[in-house]
N, C-alpha and C positions, 0 to 999 in steps of 0.2 A: 504494500500500500504506500503510495507516495503522498508526501505532505503538500498541502495546498496553503499558500501564504496569500493572505488578502492585503493588498497595498491600498491604504486609504487614498482616495482621490484628492488631488490638490484642490482646495476650495479657493476660488478666486474671490477676492474682497469686492464688496459692492462699491462701485465707483463713487456713488453719492456719499456713502459712509466714509470713504477715504477722503473725500473733499471736506466733509464736516470735521474729520479728525485733523486735517491740515489746518483749518481755521482755528481750531481750539488748542492745538499743540505747538504750532510753529509761529513764533513771534518775529523771528528774523530768518533770512535765507540768503545765501550767497553761492555763486557758482559761475558757470560759463554757459554761453548760448551760441547756437548757429541759427540764423534766420534765412529762409528761402522765400523770396517773393516771386509768385507766379501770376501769369495773366489768366484770363478766363478759359483759355485752351489748355492750361497746364504747363506752358513753357516757362522755364525759369528765367526771370528777368534780372535777378540779382541775388547773390549770396553774401551775407554779412556774418560777422562773428565778433564776440567780445565777452565782457564780464557783466554780471548782474549782482545787485544787492537789493534786498527788500526788507522793510521793517514796518510792522503794523503800528499805528494806522497811517495809510496813505503816504508812505515814504519809500522811495526807490531810486536807484541809479543804474541805468543801462549805459554801459560804456562800450560803444561800438569801436572796435580796433581796426577792422578792415571791411570793405575796401576803402571806406572813407571814415576818418575819425570824427565821432560825434558823441556828445553826452546828452542823455535825457534824464533829468533829475527832478524828483518831486520832494519838496521839503514839508509837505503836509498842508501848506497854504498856497503855494505856487508851483507851476510846472515850468521848468527851464529846459530849453532845447538849444544846445551850443554846437554850432557847425564850425569846426576848427578851420577848414579850408576857406570858408566864406568870411571868417572872423566876425560872426554874427550870432547873437543870442536872442531868442524870442522867449517871452515870459507871459504866462496867462494864469489867472486865478484857477485853483483846482476845481471849483464848482462848475467851471465852464467845460471841463474835460473829463469829469468823473465817469468811469465805466467805459471809456472809449478804447482802452487798450489792455492787453494782457497784464502788464505791470500794475495798472490800477486795479484790475480785478483781483489779482493775487495778493496785493498789499492792503486791500480794504477789509471788509468783514462779510461774513456769510449772510447776515440779514439784508445788507445793502445789495449783495449780489442776487439774492432771491427776490428782492423787490424789483430789480431791473430786468431780470432774465427768468424765463421759464426753464427749469432744469429737468432734464430727463437723461436716460442712459440708452446707449446703443452698443450692447456688449461691453467692451472695455472702456468705451468713451463716454464722457459726460457731454451732453449736447446743451448748449445755451442759446436760446432764441430771445431776442429783445421783446419785452412785453409791450413796448410802444414803438410806433413807427418814427422815422426821423433819425435813427441811430446811424453812426458811421459804419456799423457792422450789421450784417444780415444773419450771421451764425458764427458761433464759437464752438470748437470741439476741444476738449481737454482730456488728456490721458494722465492718470495718476499711477505712480509706481511706488509701493511701500510708503504710502501716505504723503508723497511729494509730487508736485507737477513734473512730468517728464516731457510732454509735448503739448503744444497749443497751436491750433489751426484757426485762423481768423479769416472769414470771408466777408469782404465788404459788399456794399450794394451794387457795385459795378462789376462784380465777379472776380476781382483780384483776390488772391489768397496769400496770406503770410503764414508760414509754418515755422514755429520755433521749436527747437530741440534743446532741452536743458540738460546739463551734465555737471559732474563734479560738485553736486549740491551739498552744502553743509547747513544744517538748521540750528537755530538758536545760538548763533555766534554773537559775540559782543562787538558792537561798533562804537567807535569814539563819538563824542558829541557833535563833531563836525562832519560826520560821514555823509549826511544828507543836506549839507549846507552848500549853496553855490554862490560864489562871488565872481561876477564877470571879470575876466582878465582885462587889464588896462588896454585901451585902444580898440576894443571890439565894439561894434554897434549893438545896442540893446533896443529891441523892438517890443513894445507893450509895456507892462509894469504899471 
């Protein structure tokens, strides 16, 4: 008589439960990203990469290293976009841009996300559809791995798709008090404010 060994099936975590765990357990996050921008036919228009840092509530820094250096930083009150090559900074109040990008979604809170988006799942992915028309995005797809975001796909109203792949993520790291502060370099043009 031969022995039969039953191997327990791997249980996949519910994506919405992983998202909830992320919002309740992760206060800060840092790592790297690769972003592909595609047109409506799926052709890659641009590939960018860089570093990211997030802190709740509503603070983040996306530092694009290539192909063009750019910093997108939110200090909780204002959103700063610094284009190194153009030597230009644009600044807008956070309330004008809340919810319009993955960094804002991941650095905010779950209640706000649920107010702004209808959340559902499609296998491993979390689908987010804006509750109101007039958004810059028509759909967001988020994949969580081990309680952390690993991929974000944002489709805008014109069919363009931005896909972010996050890697080397470290959660609940300590940032110094100036990590999300932006002081425009001397000599650059500042638009807005």
